[in-house]
C-alpha positions in Angstrom: -6.5 -1.9 18.7 -10.1 -3.4 17.6 -9.5 -6.2 15.0 -11.9 -6.6 11.9 -10.4 -10.1 10.9 -13.1 -12.3 9.9 -15.6 -10.0 9.7 -18.1 -10.4 6.8 -20.2 -7.6 5.6 -24.2 -8.3 4.5 -22.7 -8.7 1.0 -20.7 -11.3 1.8 -17.4 -9.5 1.6 -14.4 -9.9 4.0 -13.0 -7.0 5.9 -9.2 -7.4 6.5 -7.4 -5.4 9.1 -4.7 -2.9 8.8 -1.9 -5.5 9.4 -3.0 -7.5 6.5 -2.0 -4.8 3.8 1.8 -5.9 4.3 0.9 -9.3 2.8 -0.9 -8.3 -0.1 1.8 -5.9 -0.6 4.5 -8.8 -0.7 2.4 -10.8 -2.8 1.6 -7.7 -5.5 5.0 -7.3 -5.6 6.5 -10.4 -6.8 3.4 -10.8 -9.4 4.5 -7.3 -10.7 8.1 -7.8 -10.7 7.6 -10.7 -12.7 5.7 -8.8 -15.3 8.1 -6.4 -15.2 10.8 -9.1 -16.2 8.9 -11.1 -18.8 8.7 -7.8 -20.8 12.1 -8.5 -22.3 11.0 -11.7 -23.6 7.9 -10.3 -25.9 9.0 -10.1 -29.3 8.2 -10.9 -32.9 8.6 -14.7 -33.4 8.3 -15.6 -29.6 5.7 -18.1 -28.7 3.3 -17.6 -25.7 4.3 -21.0 -24.8 7.8 -20.0 -23.8 6.8 -16.7 -22.3 4.7 -19.3 -19.9 7.6 -21.2 -19.7 9.6 -18.3 -18.5 6.8 -17.1 -16.1 6.8 -20.4 -14.3 10.3 -20.3 -13.7 10.2 -16.7 -12.3 7.5 -17.5 -9.9 9.7 -20.5 -8.8 12.8 -18.5 -8.4 10.7 -15.9 -6.5 9.8 -18.7 -3.8 6.2 -18.0 -4.6 3.4 -20.4 -5.7 1.3 -20.2 -9.0 -2.2 -19.7 -8.3 -3.5 -20.8 -11.3 -1.7 -24.0 -12.0 -4.0 -26.7 -11.1 -6.9 -24.3 -10.8 -10.2 -26.0 -12.3 -7.7 -28.2 -14.2 -5.6 -25.1 -16.1 -2.1 -26.2 -16.7 0.2 -22.9 -16.8 1.4 -20.0 -14.5 -0.3 -17.4 -16.8 -3.1 -16.4 -19.4 -1.7 -14.9 -22.5 -4.5 -13.2 -24.4 -3.5 -12.1 -28.2 -5.3 -9.5 -30.0 -9.0 -10.1 -30.0 -8.7 -13.0 -27.3 -10.6 -10.8 -24.1 -9.3 -12.9 -21.4 -8.1 -16.6 -20.3 -6.0 -17.2 -23.3 -4.0 -20.6 -23.0 0.1 -20.2 -23.9 1.3 -22.7 -26.4 3.0 -22.8 -29.6 1.5 -19.7 -31.2 4.4 -17.4 -32.5 3.8 -13.8 -31.8 3.6 -11.6 -35.0 4.8 -7.9 -35.7 2.3 -5.5 -34.0 0.4 -8.3 -31.9 -0.9 -7.1 -28.7 -1.2 -9.3 -25.9 -2.3 -9.2 -22.0 -0.4 -11.2 -19.9 -2.1 -12.1 -16.5 -0.3 -13.7 -13.5 -1.5 -14.7 -10.0 0.9 -16.0 -7.2 0.4 -16.9 -3.7 3.5 -15.8 -1.3 2.8 -16.7 2.5 -0.6 -17.5 1.7 -1.6 -14.0 -0.1 -2.9 -13.8 -3.2 -1.3 -11.4 -5.6 -3.2 -10.8 -9.0 -2.3 -8.3 -11.8 -2.4 -8.1 -15.6 -0.9 -5.8 -18.2 -0.5 -5.1 -22.0 2.3 -5.9 -24.0 3.4 -5.5 -27.7 5.5 -7.5 -30.2 7.5 -5.2 -32.4 5.9 -2.2 -33.7 2.7 -0.9 -31.9 -0.2 0.0 -34.4 -1.7 3.3 -33.5 -5.4 2.0 -33.1 -3.9 -0.7 -30.6 -1.9 2.1 -28.9 -4.8 4.2 -28.2 -7.3 0.8 -27.2 -4.3 0.2 -24.4 -4.3 3.8 -23.2 -7.6 4.3 -22.9 -8.0 0.5 -21.0 -5.2 1.8 -18.7 -7.0 5.1 -18.2 -10.3 3.6 -17.6 -8.8 1.4 -14.7 -7.2 4.3 -13.1 -10.5 5.8 -13.4 -12.1 3.1 -11.7 -9.3 3.1 -9.1 -10.1 6.7 -8.1 -13.6 5.9 -7.5 -12.4 3.1 -5.2 -13.0 4.9 -1.6 -15.0 4.6 1.6 -18.5 5.5 1.0 -18.6 5.1 -2.6 -20.2 1.9 -4.2 -18.9 -0.7 -6.3 -21.5 0.9 -8.9 -19.5 4.2 -8.7 -16.4 2.1 -9.8 -17.9 0.4 -12.6 -19.6 3.7 -14.0 -16.6 5.7 -14.1 -14.9 3.0 -16.2 -18.1 2.8 -18.5 -18.4 6.4 -18.9 -14.8 6.7 -19.7 -14.5 3.9 -22.3 -17.5 4.8 -23.9 -16.7 8.6 -24.3 -14.0 7.2 -26.4 -16.0 5.4 -28.6 -14.9 1.8 -27.2 -17.0 -1.0 -25.2 -16.9 -2.3 -21.8 -17.1 -6.2 -22.0 -19.6 -7.2 -19.3 -19.1 -11.1 -19.3 -16.2 -11.1 -17.1 -15.1 -8.9 -13.8 -12.9 -8.5 -11.3 -13.3 -10.2 -7.5 -12.5 -10.0 -4.0 -9.3 -11.7 -2.9 -6.8 -12.1 0.2 -6.3 -15.6 1.6 -8.1 -16.9 -1.6 -8.2 -16.1 -5.4 -11.7 -15.5 -5.9 -14.5 -13.9 -3.0 -17.3 -11.6 -3.1 -17.8 -9.1 -4.5 -18.2 -9.6 -8.3 -16.4 -6.3 -9.4 -18.2 -5.2 -12.8 -16.9 -2.7 -14.8 -19.8 -0.6 -15.9 -23.0 0.3 -13.7 -24.8 3.1 -12.2 -23.6 5.4 -9.5 -24.8 4.6 -6.2 -25.7 1.0 -6.8 -24.1 -2.1 -5.2 -22.0 -2.5 -2.0 -20.9 0.2 -0.4 -16.8 0.2 -0.1 -15.6 0.1 3.5 -11.9 0.1 4.9 -10.3 -3.4 4.8 -11.8 -4.4 1.5 -9.4 -6.5 -1.1 -10.5 -7.0 -4.5 -9.2 -6.4 -8.0 -10.3 -4.2 -10.8 -9.6 -5.6 -14.4 -11.4 -3.7 -17.0 -11.5 -5.5 -20.6 -12.4 -2.8 -23.4 -12.7 -3.5 -26.8 -12.7 -1.5 -30.1 -15.8 -3.0 -31.3 -18.9 -4.2 -29.3 -18.7 -5.7 -26.0 -20.0 -9.4 -26.9 -17.7 -12.3 -26.4 -17.8 -16.0 -26.8 -15.9 -18.8 -25.4 -14.1 -21.0 -27.3 -14.3 -24.9 -27.2 -11.4 -25.4 -24.7 -13.7 -23.8 -22.4 -11.2 -21.1 -21.2 -10.5 -18.6 -24.2 -12.8 -15.8 -24.8 -12.8 -13.8 -27.5 -14.6 -10.6 -29.3 -17.4 -12.0 -31.3 -16.9 -9.3 -33.9 -12.7 -10.1 -33.7 -12.4 -6.6 -32.8 -9.3 -6.0 -30.5 -9.3 -6.2 -27.0 -7.1 -5.0 -24.1 -7.3 -5.3 -20.4 -5.2 -3.9 -17.4 -5.6 -5.2 -13.6 -4.9 -4.2 -10.3 -5.1 -5.6 -6.9 -6.1 -3.2 -4.4 -7.0 -2.8 -0.8 -9.5 0.3 0.4 -8.0 2.4 3.1 -9.3 5.7 4.5 -7.8 7.8 1.7 -8.8 5.5 -1.3 -7.6 2.3 -2.9 -4.3 1.4 -2.4 -2.6 -0.5 -5.3 -0.6 -3.7 -4.3 0.4 -4.7 -7.8 2.3 -1.4 -8.9 5.1 -2.2 -11.3 8.3 -1.9 -9.3 10.2 -0.4 -12.6 7.7 1.9 -13.9 6.8 -0.6 -16.7 3.1 -1.3 -16.3 2.5 0.2 -19.8 4.1 -1.3 -23.1 5.2 2.5 -24.0 6.5 3.3 -20.8 10.2 2.9 -19.8 11.6 3.3 -16.2 
């Protein structure tokens, strides 16, 4: 079989070979299992620091390596973003209150492959407006994945997400994006979650990347706090995010980070 390993497209995107999918599935499965297992530890009164400590232990127990500890000076195995925090929330002493929603983002390295995924959780009872935001965000991600097939463009992915979110009177964050990955944490392309159909690089079999839309109840504008990590909505509106790592096959986007227990959504049970 002719190999594409090492081939780079004119847009700088690496094309992986069919045998590389197994490595990505293994890494994605570890990350997804950790997010399954941490669900029982998200509750009112819990601290985000304790959640991160447990995740760090889970990464070690799985025989994996955290991709984020030491990354650009970051010192945690997860990012935990609560309520109006859009992404890159730093775990700490903050106690969760009833009705808080949070995104937990974990990236692990297994045999050199990177598994990157995030999903939403709730402490206590899920408020109605937050539940709707979470559902729309999850569905927007899946609309993007449906558009991820050979011959389509990255603009088609972003357009599908943007149209769905805005049709539900929500906004798409434009300051952060998905990214290529594989044997590296971040690589081309930038996967934006808005755009025009038919624009951007064309999707090919063997591309690996994340799709991770951040959707706000209010305006899309964000700002980064003084810690140089935490991004929040400027209008203090709630924000939600889901993230999958996928690979492009002849049939479309193959998800590497599916929840083993069917717990990818805070209101779903296996």
